C-alpha positions in Angstrom: 0.0 0.0 0.0 1.3 3.5 -0.9 1.8 6.0 1.8 -0.5 9.1 1.9 1.2 12.4 2.6 -1.0 15.3 3.6 0.0 18.8 2.4 -1.5 21.6 4.5 -1.1 25.3 4.0 -2.9 28.5 3.1 -5.9 28.5 0.9 -5.2 32.1 -0.1 -4.5 32.6 -3.7 -1.3 34.5 -2.9 1.1 32.8 -5.3 4.2 33.4 -3.2 4.5 29.8 -1.9 3.2 28.1 -5.0 6.6 27.0 -6.3 7.5 25.3 -3.0 4.0 23.7 -2.8 4.3 22.5 -6.4 7.7 21.0 -5.7 6.3 19.2 -2.6 3.4 17.7 -4.6 5.7 16.7 -7.4 8.2 14.9 -5.1 5.4 13.1 -3.3 4.2 11.7 -6.6 7.7 10.9 -7.8 8.2 8.8 -4.7 5.0 6.8 -5.4 3.0 8.2 -2.5 -0.5 9.7 -2.7 -1.2 13.2 -1.6 -4.2 14.4 0.4 -5.2 18.0 1.0 -8.2 20.2 1.5 -8.8 20.2 -2.2 -9.3 23.9 -2.8 -7.0 26.8 -3.8 -3.7 28.3 -2.8 -1.1 25.9 -1.5 -3.6 23.0 -1.9 -4.0 23.7 -5.6 -0.3 24.3 -6.2 0.7 21.0 -4.5 -2.0 19.2 -6.4 -0.8 20.6 -9.6 2.8 19.4 -8.9 1.6 15.9 -8.1 -0.7 15.8 -11.1 2.1 16.8 -13.4 3.9 13.7 -12.2 0.8 11.6 -12.8 0.3 11.2 -9.0 -2.9 10.6 -7.2 -4.4 13.6 -5.3 -7.2 13.3 -2.8 -9.2 16.4 -1.9 -11.2 16.4 1.3 -13.6 19.2 0.5 -15.4 21.4 3.1 -18.6 21.7 1.0 -21.1 19.3 -0.4 -20.2 19.7 -4.1 -17.3 17.8 -5.7 -17.1 20.5 -8.3 -15.5 22.8 -5.7 -12.3 20.8 -6.0 -9.3 22.4 -7.8 -8.8 20.9 -11.3 -5.8 18.8 -10.2 -7.6 16.7 -7.7 -8.0 13.0 -8.8 -10.4 12.0 -6.0 -12.7 14.7 -4.6 -14.6 13.9 -1.4 -17.2 16.4 -0.6 -18.0 16.3 3.1 -20.3 19.2 3.9 -18.3 19.6 7.2 -16.7 23.0 6.7 -13.5 23.3 8.6 -14.3 20.1 10.5 -13.1 18.3 7.3 -9.5 19.1 8.6 -9.9 16.0 10.9 -10.5 13.8 7.8 -7.4 15.3 6.0 -5.3 14.5 9.0 -6.8 11.0 9.5 -6.3 10.1 5.9 -2.6 11.1 5.9 0.2 8.9 7.2 2.3 12.1 7.7 1.8 15.8 7.0 4.0 18.4 5.4 2.9 21.8 6.8 3.6 24.8 4.6 2.8 28.5 5.5 -0.8 29.1 6.4 -3.2 30.4 8.9 -5.6 29.1 11.6 -6.8 26.2 9.4 -3.3 25.0 8.8 -2.5 25.4 12.5 -5.6 23.3 13.4 -4.4 20.5 11.1 -0.9 20.6 12.7 -2.5 20.4 16.2 -4.9 17.6 15.2 -2.1 15.6 13.6 0.1 15.9 16.7 -2.8 15.0 18.9 -3.4 11.7 17.1 0.3 10.9 16.8 0.7 11.6 13.1 4.2 13.0 12.2 4.3 16.6 11.0 7.2 18.0 8.9 7.4 21.8 9.3 8.2 23.5 6.0 6.4 26.7 7.0 8.5 28.0 9.9 5.8 27.0 12.4 8.3 26.0 15.1 5.7 23.9 17.1 7.0 21.4 19.6 6.6 17.9 18.2 7.0 18.8 14.5 10.2 18.1 12.5 11.7 21.1 10.7 12.8 20.9 7.0 14.5 23.5 5.0 13.6 22.3 1.5 10.8 20.5 -0.3 13.2 17.5 -0.9 14.1 17.4 2.8 10.5 17.6 3.8 9.2 14.9 1.6 12.1 12.6 2.3 11.6 13.1 6.1 7.8 12.6 5.8 8.3 9.3 3.9 11.0 8.1 6.4 8.6 8.9 9.3 5.9 6.9 7.5 8.2 3.9 7.1 9.2 4.1 10.8 5.5 4.3 11.8 4.4 1.4 9.6 7.4 -0.8 10.7 7.1 -0.2 14.4 3.4 0.5 14.8 4.5 4.0 15.9 3.4 7.5 14.9 2.2 6.8 11.4 -0.3 4.1 12.4 -3.0 5.6 14.5 -6.2 5.8 12.5 -5.0 3.9 9.5 
């Protein structure tokens, strides 16, 4: 079974972090993992675009009830009708998260992941206890995949909820 890496970050359409998010998505796909995100715009769309360009599988856990809300790079759209509560499903679906810059929604996903024992790689300068910092997209994805492997081998961090 392929690992699922969550990519969390701002939904704002500020393009400043798009290249980093695209690289993260691309690397996830190149390593044979699937990507899960909130399925909308901003960092979620850029990461999805990067994964899609590498023919990767992207899963969008949508806040609304209409799968047409998903960005065009989502392979599997899951409309929930849950609003921001869908963040729990993003976290539970992922084996590990890569957290890029964002706001309160991203912070909630980081907190939820840490609360249920999912590894979080910090690529957004969050500096939250329990996360693992990375300086580049390559480092973040490699670390996330390593943490997934550790969790699946030892029944550790990556296994709760999966």
